[in-house]
C-alpha positions in Angstrom: 134.4 103.8 114.4 132.7 101.2 112.3 129.3 101.5 113.9 126.6 102.2 111.4 129.1 102.2 108.6 129.3 100.3 105.3 132.6 98.4 105.0 133.8 97.1 101.6 136.4 94.3 101.5 138.1 93.3 98.2 139.3 89.8 98.2 136.9 89.3 101.1 136.7 85.5 100.9 140.5 85.1 101.7 141.9 84.4 105.1 142.1 88.0 106.1 138.8 89.0 104.7 136.8 86.3 106.5 138.5 87.0 109.9 138.3 90.7 109.5 134.6 90.5 108.8 134.1 88.2 111.8 135.9 90.7 114.0 133.7 93.6 112.7 130.5 91.7 113.5 131.8 90.7 117.0 133.1 94.1 118.1 131.1 96.7 116.2 127.7 97.4 114.8 128.3 97.9 111.0 125.5 98.8 108.8 126.7 96.5 106.0 129.7 94.5 105.1 130.3 94.1 101.3 132.4 91.1 100.3 133.9 91.5 96.8 135.7 88.5 95.3 135.8 86.4 92.1 135.2 82.9 93.7 131.6 81.9 93.9 132.3 78.8 95.9 134.2 80.6 98.6 131.4 83.2 98.8 128.8 80.4 99.2 130.9 78.7 101.9 131.4 82.0 103.7 127.7 82.8 103.7 126.8 79.3 104.9 129.2 79.7 107.9 127.6 82.9 109.0 125.2 82.9 112.0 121.6 83.6 111.2 121.6 87.1 112.8 124.7 88.2 111.0 123.7 87.1 107.5 121.6 90.1 107.0 124.7 92.4 107.4 126.5 90.9 104.5 126.3 91.5 100.7 128.3 89.3 98.4 129.4 90.6 95.0 131.0 88.4 92.4 133.6 90.4 90.5 137.3 91.0 89.7 139.2 94.2 90.6 140.3 94.2 87.0 136.7 95.2 86.1 136.4 98.9 87.2 132.8 99.2 86.2 131.8 96.3 88.4 134.0 97.5 91.3 132.3 101.0 91.1 128.9 99.5 91.3 129.7 97.1 94.2 131.3 99.9 96.2 128.4 102.3 96.2 127.6 103.8 99.6 130.8 102.4 101.3 132.4 104.4 104.1 135.5 102.3 104.6 137.4 100.0 102.1 140.0 97.3 102.8 141.9 96.2 99.8 143.0 92.6 100.4 142.6 91.3 96.8 145.9 90.3 95.1 147.8 87.6 93.4 150.4 86.6 95.9 152.4 83.4 95.1 156.0 84.5 94.5 157.0 81.7 92.1 153.7 81.9 90.2 154.4 85.6 89.6 157.8 84.8 88.1 156.1 82.7 85.4 152.9 84.8 85.0 154.1 88.4 85.2 151.4 89.9 82.9 148.6 88.5 85.1 150.2 89.8 88.3 150.5 93.3 86.7 146.8 93.2 85.6 145.6 92.4 89.1 148.1 93.9 91.6 148.7 97.1 89.7 145.8 97.8 87.3 143.4 96.3 89.8 144.7 98.6 92.5 144.3 101.6 90.2 140.7 100.5 89.6 140.0 100.3 93.3 141.5 103.8 93.9 139.3 105.2 91.1 136.2 103.5 92.4 136.9 104.8 95.9 137.2 108.3 94.7 134.1 108.0 92.5 132.1 106.8 95.5 133.6 109.4 97.8 134.7 106.7 100.3 136.0 108.1 103.7 139.1 105.9 104.3 140.9 103.2 102.3 143.6 100.8 103.6 145.5 98.6 101.2 147.2 95.5 102.5 150.8 95.3 101.4 153.7 92.9 102.0 157.3 92.8 103.1 158.2 91.8 99.6 157.4 95.3 98.4 160.4 96.6 100.3 163.7 96.0 98.3 161.7 93.8 96.0 163.6 90.9 94.3 160.6 89.3 92.7 157.7 90.2 90.4 155.1 89.9 93.1 157.0 92.3 95.3 157.6 94.7 92.4 153.8 94.9 91.7 153.0 95.5 95.3 155.6 98.2 95.5 153.9 99.9 92.6 150.5 99.4 94.2 151.8 101.0 97.5 153.0 104.0 95.5 149.6 104.3 93.8 147.8 104.3 97.1 150.1 106.8 98.8 150.1 109.1 95.8 146.3 108.9 95.5 146.1 111.4 98.3 147.7 114.0 96.0 145.3 113.8 93.1 142.0 113.2 94.8 140.7 116.7 94.1 137.6 117.6 96.1 137.1 114.0 97.3 137.3 113.4 101.0 138.9 110.0 100.6 142.1 109.2 102.5 144.4 106.4 101.4 147.0 104.5 103.5 148.9 101.2 103.4 149.5 98.5 106.0 152.6 96.4 105.4 153.5 93.1 107.1 154.9 89.7 106.1 153.4 86.2 105.8 150.5 85.7 108.3 151.3 82.6 110.5 147.8 81.1 110.4 146.7 82.0 106.8 146.3 79.6 103.9 149.5 80.9 102.3 151.8 80.3 105.3 154.2 77.5 105.8 152.4 76.2 108.8 149.6 74.4 106.9 152.2 73.1 104.5 154.3 71.6 107.4 151.1 70.2 109.0 150.2 68.5 105.7 153.7 67.0 105.3 153.7 65.7 108.9 150.3 64.2 108.5 151.5 62.4 105.3 154.6 61.2 107.1 156.8 63.0 104.5 160.1 64.9 104.9 159.7 68.6 105.9 161.0 70.8 103.0 163.2 73.7 103.9 164.7 76.1 101.3 167.5 77.4 103.5 168.3 76.9 107.1 169.4 80.6 107.5 165.9 81.8 106.6 164.1 84.1 109.0 160.7 85.6 109.1 158.5 87.9 111.1 155.7 86.3 113.2 152.2 87.8 112.9 148.9 86.1 113.4 145.6 86.9 111.7 144.3 88.3 114.9 147.3 90.6 115.2 147.0 91.7 111.6 143.3 92.5 112.0 143.8 94.6 115.1 146.7 96.4 113.5 144.6 97.3 110.5 141.8 98.5 112.8 144.2 100.8 114.7 145.7 102.1 111.4 142.1 103.1 110.3 141.8 105.0 113.6 145.1 107.0 113.4 145.6 107.4 109.6 145.8 110.8 108.0 146.4 109.5 104.5 149.6 108.6 102.8 151.2 106.5 105.5 152.7 103.0 105.2 152.1 101.5 108.6 154.5 98.7 109.7 153.9 96.7 113.0 156.6 95.9 115.5 156.9 92.1 115.5 159.1 89.3 116.8 161.2 87.3 114.4 161.7 83.5 114.1 164.0 81.1 112.3 162.2 78.8 110.0 164.4 75.9 111.2 163.2 76.7 114.8 159.6 76.5 113.6 160.2 73.0 112.3 161.8 72.1 115.6 158.7 73.5 117.4 156.6 70.9 115.6 159.0 68.1 116.3 162.8 68.3 116.7 163.1 64.7 115.3 161.5 65.6 111.9 163.5 64.8 108.8 164.3 67.8 106.8 164.8 67.9 103.0 166.7 71.0 101.8 165.3 72.1 98.4 167.1 75.5 97.9 165.8 79.0 97.4 162.7 79.2 95.2 162.5 81.7 92.3 162.2 85.2 93.7 162.4 84.1 97.4 164.2 86.1 100.0 166.3 84.8 102.9 164.9 87.5 105.2 161.9 89.8 105.4 162.5 93.5 105.1 159.7 95.9 106.2 161.4 99.3 106.4 164.2 99.5 103.9 167.3 101.6 104.9 166.8 103.7 101.7 163.8 105.3 103.3 165.3 106.0 106.7 164.8 109.8 106.3 161.0 109.2 106.0 160.5 106.8 108.9 159.2 107.6 112.4 159.0 105.1 115.2 156.0 104.9 117.5 155.3 102.7 120.5 154.0 99.7 118.6 154.7 100.4 115.0 156.7 102.4 112.4 155.4 104.8 109.8 156.9 105.4 106.4 155.9 108.8 105.1 156.0 109.7 101.4 159.1 111.4 100.2 157.0 113.7 98.0 153.5 114.8 99.2 151.4 117.8 98.4 148.4 116.6 100.5 150.0 115.6 103.8 151.7 119.0 104.6 154.6 117.1 106.0 153.1 115.0 108.7 156.5 113.6 109.3 157.7 116.9 110.8 154.4 117.6 112.5 154.5 114.3 114.4 158.2 114.8 115.1 157.7 118.3 116.5 154.8 117.1 118.6 157.0 114.2 119.9 154.3 111.7 118.8 157.0 109.8 116.9 160.7 109.7 117.0 163.4 109.6 114.3 165.1 106.2 113.7 168.9 106.0 113.5 170.6 106.8 110.3 171.6 103.2 109.7 168.2 101.8 110.6 166.6 99.0 108.7 163.7 96.9 110.0 164.3 93.3 108.9 163.7 89.8 110.3 167.4 89.0 110.6 168.6 92.0 112.6 165.4 92.3 114.7 166.1 92.5 118.5 163.4 90.0 119.4 163.4 86.4 118.3 160.9 83.6 119.3 162.6 80.6 120.8 161.6 77.0 119.9 159.6 76.8 123.2 157.9 80.1 122.4 157.0 78.9 118.9 155.5 75.7 120.4 153.3 77.9 122.5 152.3 80.0 119.5 151.4 76.9 117.6 149.2 75.7 120.4 147.4 79.0 120.4 146.8 78.6 116.6 145.5 75.1 117.1 143.1 76.3 119.9 141.9 79.2 117.8 141.6 77.0 114.7 142.6 79.9 112.5 144.5 77.8 109.9 142.1 77.7 106.9 
């Protein structure tokens, strides 16, 4: 699908962008990979880490998604776009709401406009569990962003561009996960900090997230929010997986933080279909999609969820045990994906 195609990645020097680009090079023959980000040092480091043969595939553009003119210029000729750029720290968003709005909402609108202007084929925006039943500013901005990308299919006019969203929680081996934090505290011989021992999360690795995005590109019609089926874990069990003798310091819930991750809220149950490895949330109002919910249901490609369904990390049927988490941590160490 990506062979001889130009792929544009906003926020391309982040954990996802770097590993997604690597996966593209190793599994496809893209014509060009455009990395768009605002950090010149990360771009330099990413370029230096490329092999000699793959360096010719990459183009690095300095820029901010707040700057639509620069975004339009950098995106020229692109076939596929992955929107990974965002401000993501929950507590930072609570204290800097205007900046989160400028990047996560206005920046998303700029990317949509640029994709339409350049007649891109497909666009996938990366979302977060925090956009579902949002209790913090970050989640609220990502909810608006999700709505923008879904609705973009209705006002694209003659453009062929299709927009969809992929939603998952914190990635286990990314820079923003708790795993690097725990490793750092252990190395410094400090107490492990835990906000609340009841806290649960979904488990997804960078490799899983990349493959899920790839599959979503393949099956998307435009307007879907794709949610992967994942296993849950208790954060207290993750700490025990490192070492069950570690001293834990309880610090309480941080501003805007949730006890549990929600991916498919119960309020949208009438728009959700279940597939083998994922759920799809269809838009409640859509002129473009011609009701793909009913179409997939009638063709028995997906099935209705129960009327009381909600996909969250607490009520999930599958939980990782401490021993399973130990194995997962070993895999992360072997793959060296923690950046």
